[in-house]
C-alpha positions in Angstrom: -145.3 -15.2 -166.6 -147.5 -13.7 -163.9 -146.5 -12.2 -160.6 -148.5 -13.8 -157.8 -148.7 -13.5 -154.0 -145.9 -15.6 -152.7 -143.9 -15.7 -156.0 -144.1 -16.0 -159.8 -146.2 -18.4 -161.8 -144.6 -19.6 -165.1 -146.5 -21.1 -168.0 -145.4 -24.4 -169.6 -144.3 -22.6 -172.8 -142.1 -20.2 -170.8 -140.2 -22.7 -168.7 -137.0 -23.0 -170.8 -136.9 -19.3 -171.5 -137.3 -18.3 -167.9 -134.6 -20.8 -166.7 -132.3 -19.8 -169.5 -132.2 -16.2 -168.2 -130.5 -17.5 -165.1 -128.6 -20.8 -165.9 -127.5 -23.2 -168.5 -130.5 -25.0 -169.9 -129.2 -27.9 -172.0 -131.4 -30.7 -170.8 -134.5 -32.2 -172.5 -136.8 -29.9 -174.5 -139.8 -31.3 -172.6 -141.8 -29.8 -169.7 -143.0 -32.8 -167.6 -146.7 -32.7 -166.8 -146.5 -33.9 -163.2 -150.3 -34.4 -163.0 -150.9 -36.3 -166.2 -147.7 -38.4 -166.7 -148.4 -42.0 -165.8 -146.6 -45.2 -165.5 -143.8 -45.4 -168.1 -145.2 -42.5 -170.1 -144.0 -38.9 -169.6 -146.4 -36.3 -170.9 -145.1 -32.9 -172.2 -147.2 -30.2 -170.5 -146.8 -27.9 -173.5 -148.6 -30.0 -176.1 -149.8 -33.2 -174.3 -147.5 -35.5 -176.3 -146.6 -38.7 -174.5 -143.1 -40.1 -174.5 -142.1 -43.6 -173.4 -139.8 -42.8 -170.6 -136.5 -44.6 -170.7 -134.8 -41.8 -168.7 -136.8 -42.2 -165.4 -135.0 -39.2 -163.8 -131.5 -40.8 -164.2 -132.9 -44.2 -163.2 -134.2 -42.9 -159.9 -137.9 -43.7 -160.2 -138.9 -46.9 -158.6 -142.5 -46.9 -159.7 -142.8 -44.6 -162.7 -145.0 -41.6 -162.9 -148.1 -41.3 -160.7 -148.3 -44.8 -159.5 -151.8 -45.4 -158.0 -150.3 -46.5 -154.7 -148.9 -43.0 -154.3 -152.4 -41.5 -154.5 -153.4 -42.7 -151.1 -154.7 -39.7 -149.1 -153.0 -40.7 -145.8 -149.7 -41.0 -147.6 -150.1 -37.6 -149.3 -150.9 -36.0 -146.0 -147.7 -37.4 -144.4 -145.7 -36.3 -147.5 -147.0 -32.8 -147.2 -146.2 -32.6 -143.5 -142.6 -33.7 -144.2 -142.2 -31.3 -147.1 -143.5 -28.3 -145.1 -141.2 -28.8 -142.2 -138.0 -30.4 -143.5 -136.6 -31.3 -140.1 -132.9 -31.9 -139.4 -133.1 -35.6 -139.0 -129.6 -36.0 -137.7 -130.8 -34.5 -134.3 -134.6 -34.3 -134.4 -136.1 -37.8 -134.7 -139.6 -38.1 -136.0 -142.0 -41.0 -136.4 -141.7 -40.7 -140.1 -137.9 -41.1 -139.9 -138.2 -44.2 -137.6 -140.8 -45.7 -139.9 -138.6 -45.4 -142.9 -135.6 -46.9 -141.2 -137.7 -49.8 -139.9 -139.4 -50.5 -143.2 -136.1 -50.2 -145.2 -134.4 -52.5 -142.8 -137.1 -55.2 -142.9 -138.0 -55.0 -146.6 -134.8 -54.0 -148.4 -131.7 -54.6 -146.3 -130.3 -58.1 -145.5 -130.0 -58.8 -141.8 -126.2 -58.5 -142.2 -126.5 -54.7 -142.9 -129.3 -53.5 -140.6 -127.2 -52.5 -137.5 -125.2 -49.7 -139.1 -127.3 -47.4 -141.4 -126.5 -43.8 -142.3 -128.8 -41.5 -144.4 -127.7 -38.5 -146.3 -129.1 -36.4 -149.2 -127.4 -37.5 -152.5 -125.5 -40.4 -154.0 -122.2 -38.6 -154.2 -122.4 -37.8 -150.5 -123.4 -41.4 -149.7 -120.2 -42.6 -151.5 -118.1 -39.9 -149.7 -119.4 -41.1 -146.3 -118.7 -44.7 -147.2 -115.1 -43.6 -147.9 -114.9 -41.6 -144.6 -116.2 -44.7 -142.8 -113.4 -46.7 -144.3 -110.8 -44.1 -143.7 -111.8 -43.9 -140.0 -111.8 -47.7 -139.7 -108.4 -48.2 -141.3 -106.7 -45.3 -139.6 -107.8 -46.7 -136.2 -106.8 -50.2 -137.2 -103.4 -48.9 -138.1 -103.0 -47.0 -134.9 -103.9 -50.1 -132.9 -101.3 -52.0 -134.7 -98.7 -49.3 -134.2 -98.6 -48.3 -137.9 -99.3 -44.6 -137.6 -102.4 -42.5 -138.3 -104.5 -41.4 -141.1 -102.1 -39.7 -143.5 -101.9 -41.1 -147.0 -104.9 -43.4 -147.0 -105.7 -44.9 -150.4 -108.8 -46.0 -152.2 -108.6 -48.8 -154.8 -111.1 -48.2 -157.6 -111.7 -49.1 -161.3 -111.4 -47.7 -164.7 -114.8 -46.7 -166.3 -116.2 -46.1 -162.8 -118.8 -43.5 -161.8 -119.1 -42.8 -158.1 -120.2 -39.1 -158.1 -119.2 -35.6 -158.9 -118.1 -34.0 -155.6 -115.2 -34.1 -153.1 -113.6 -37.5 -152.8 -115.7 -39.0 -155.6 -114.0 -36.8 -158.2 -110.9 -38.9 -157.6 -112.8 -42.1 -158.5 -115.1 -41.2 -161.4 -113.5 -41.7 -164.8 -116.1 -42.4 -167.5 -116.3 -41.3 -171.2 -117.0 -37.7 -170.3 -113.9 -35.9 -169.0 -115.9 -32.6 -168.4 -117.2 -34.1 -165.1 -113.7 -34.3 -163.5 -111.3 -32.3 -165.7 -109.2 -29.5 -164.0 -110.5 -30.2 -160.5 -107.8 -31.3 -157.9 -107.9 -35.0 -157.3 -106.1 -37.7 -155.4 -103.9 -40.1 -157.3 -105.4 -43.2 -155.9 -104.8 -46.7 -157.4 -106.9 -47.2 -160.5 -107.4 -50.8 -161.7 -108.3 -52.2 -165.1 -111.9 -53.1 -165.4 -112.2 -56.8 -166.3 -115.8 -56.5 -167.6 -117.5 -59.4 -169.2 -117.3 -59.5 -173.0 -120.5 -61.1 -174.4 -121.2 -63.8 -175.4 -119.2 -65.0 -172.3 -118.7 -68.6 -173.5 -116.9 -67.3 -176.6 -114.7 -64.8 -174.6 -114.2 -66.7 -171.3 -110.4 -67.0 -171.6 -110.1 -63.4 -172.5 -112.2 -62.3 -169.5 -110.3 -64.6 -167.2 -107.0 -63.1 -168.3 -108.4 -59.6 -167.7 -109.5 -60.6 -164.2 -106.1 -62.1 -163.4 -104.5 -58.8 -164.6 -106.8 -56.7 -162.5 -106.0 -58.9 -159.4 -102.3 -58.5 -160.1 -102.7 -54.7 -160.3 -104.5 -54.8 -156.9 -101.7 -56.9 -155.4 -99.2 -54.4 -156.8 -101.1 -51.5 -155.2 -101.1 -53.4 -151.8 -97.4 -54.1 -152.1 -96.7 -50.4 -152.8 -99.1 -48.8 -150.3 -99.5 -51.6 -147.7 -101.5 -50.5 -144.7 -102.5 -47.2 -146.4 -105.1 -49.1 -148.4 -108.4 -48.2 -146.6 -110.9 -49.8 -149.0 -111.7 -51.0 -152.5 -114.9 -49.6 -154.2 -116.7 -51.0 -157.2 -120.1 -50.9 -158.8 -121.2 -54.6 -159.1 -122.4 -53.5 -162.6 -120.8 -50.3 -163.9 -123.6 -48.2 -165.2 -122.5 -44.9 -166.7 -119.2 -46.5 -167.6 -120.9 -48.7 -170.2 -123.2 -51.3 -168.6 -120.2 -53.3 -167.7 -120.8 -56.6 -165.8 -118.4 -58.7 -163.7 -118.3 -62.4 -163.1 -119.1 -63.5 -159.6 -115.7 -65.2 -159.5 -114.0 -61.8 -159.9 -116.1 -60.2 -157.1 -115.2 -63.2 -154.9 -111.5 -62.5 -155.6 -112.1 -58.9 -154.4 -113.8 -60.2 -151.2 -110.8 -62.5 -150.5 -108.3 -59.7 -151.2 -110.1 -57.3 -148.8 -110.1 -59.9 -146.0 -106.5 -60.9 -146.5 -105.1 -57.4 -146.7 -107.4 -55.8 -144.1 -109.3 -53.2 -146.1 -113.0 -52.7 -146.5 -115.0 -53.8 -149.6 -117.5 -51.2 -150.7 -120.2 -51.9 -153.3 -121.7 -48.8 -154.9 -125.3 -49.8 -155.6 -126.7 -46.3 -156.1 -127.7 -47.4 -159.7 -128.2 -51.1 -159.2 -130.2 -51.3 -156.0 -133.8 -51.9 -155.1 -134.7 -54.8 -157.3 -133.7 -53.6 -160.8 -131.4 -56.6 -161.3 -133.8 -59.3 -160.1 -132.6 -59.3 -156.5 -133.0 -56.4 -154.1 -129.3 -55.7 -154.5 -127.0 -56.8 -157.3 -124.5 -58.3 -154.9 -127.2 -60.8 -153.6 -127.6 -62.3 -157.1 -123.8 -62.4 -157.5 -123.3 -64.0 -154.1 -120.6 -61.7 -152.7 -121.2 -59.6 -149.6 -119.7 -56.1 -149.3 -118.7 -54.6 -146.0 -120.3 -51.3 -147.0 -123.3 -51.0 -149.2 -124.0 -47.6 -150.8 -127.6 -46.9 -151.8 -129.6 -44.2 -153.4 -131.7 -43.3 -156.5 -134.6 -45.7 -156.5 -134.5 -46.0 -152.8 -135.3 -42.3 -152.8 -133.1 -41.7 -149.8 -129.3 -42.1 -150.1 -126.8 -43.4 -147.6 -124.8 -46.5 -146.5 -125.4 -49.7 -144.6 -122.5 -51.6 -143.1 -122.0 -55.2 -141.9 -120.5 -56.1 -138.5 -116.9 -56.0 -139.9 -117.0 -52.3 -139.0 -117.1 -53.4 -135.4 -113.6 -54.6 -135.6 -113.0 -51.0 -134.6 -115.0 -50.5 -131.4 -115.1 -46.7 -131.7 -116.1 -46.6 -135.4 -118.1 -43.8 -137.0 -121.4 -45.3 -135.9 -120.3 -45.2 -132.3 -118.7 -41.7 -132.1 -121.0 -38.7 -132.4 -120.5 -36.4 -135.3 -117.9 -38.4 -137.1 -120.2 -38.6 -140.1 -123.2 -36.2 -140.3 -125.1 -33.5 -142.3 -127.6 -30.8 -141.5 -130.6 -32.7 -142.8 -129.5 -36.3 -142.3 -131.3 -37.1 -145.5 -134.6 -35.6 -146.7 -137.6 -36.6 -144.7 -139.9 -36.1 -147.7 -137.9 -38.6 -149.6 -138.1 -41.0 -146.7 -141.9 -40.8 -146.5 -142.0 -41.5 -150.2 -139.5 -44.3 -149.9 -141.6 -45.9 -147.1 -144.6 -46.0 -149.3 -142.6 -47.3 -152.3 -141.3 -50.1 -150.2 -144.8 -50.9 -148.8 
């Protein structure tokens, strides 16, 4: 390790040792070569060994390593400008920000979800702001109906779900690894059995249908217990970390009907499944069931939510009232410049 003007320079063989002096270093014993890695191959900078990359940065890479389209000089100049300045996008609106939103809306989002878009840095925060949007919506619906305010609002969610590791999301995540949520204070929100498909489906159809009926009954029981306190139901159209669990379109349609009938919002967390990985831009498009709130992240590069017009059932929703949802950076402009190029 060498001391240089402006900071230290660390050799590839020193990376793990240097980091280990300051933090827990229990990840991969590879030092990614950011220059020579290419496509689906990750190169270890220490010895030049190539690895077929099934990790892809927690499934966040849309185009692999060093895609030729990202070598465009004009793109790299824009990327550098965004990285140097890192503006607070929530109050300072740049051309780069507008170009990302316009490209994202035209290329990736369906027309139903282009009028209410919110960008934030991180998938957990995207989910949290989806929940805040639903809490605001439901509390104001309840007030308008003379049912009281915001206290005691509930979120219906599923077993084996992963929705993040911060704040509200700790009360939703419940996968195989209890270290992610154990000991942290959490809300006791209604948790529903996960009626995942058992493959081959034809041989297990009756079993899956019984599981779906049981889950629907659990949701109805939660509604009967909490009534107007139910603000939303959140689900991953395909549970990822929870075990690659798939759901039948018929079950998701039942959730859509329940949300409409009982006046709560339907949220699809597509942080993992978005941007074409399932064969359609969003998994819900292939399954034929539209959410009220779509949560995006990972391969999109930027994270956030996009809502349909059901949110306008409350005229003063979070998209109309300043500062109801917000953050310092309003997403990372560097990520948005990269996302724009990826979408192009």
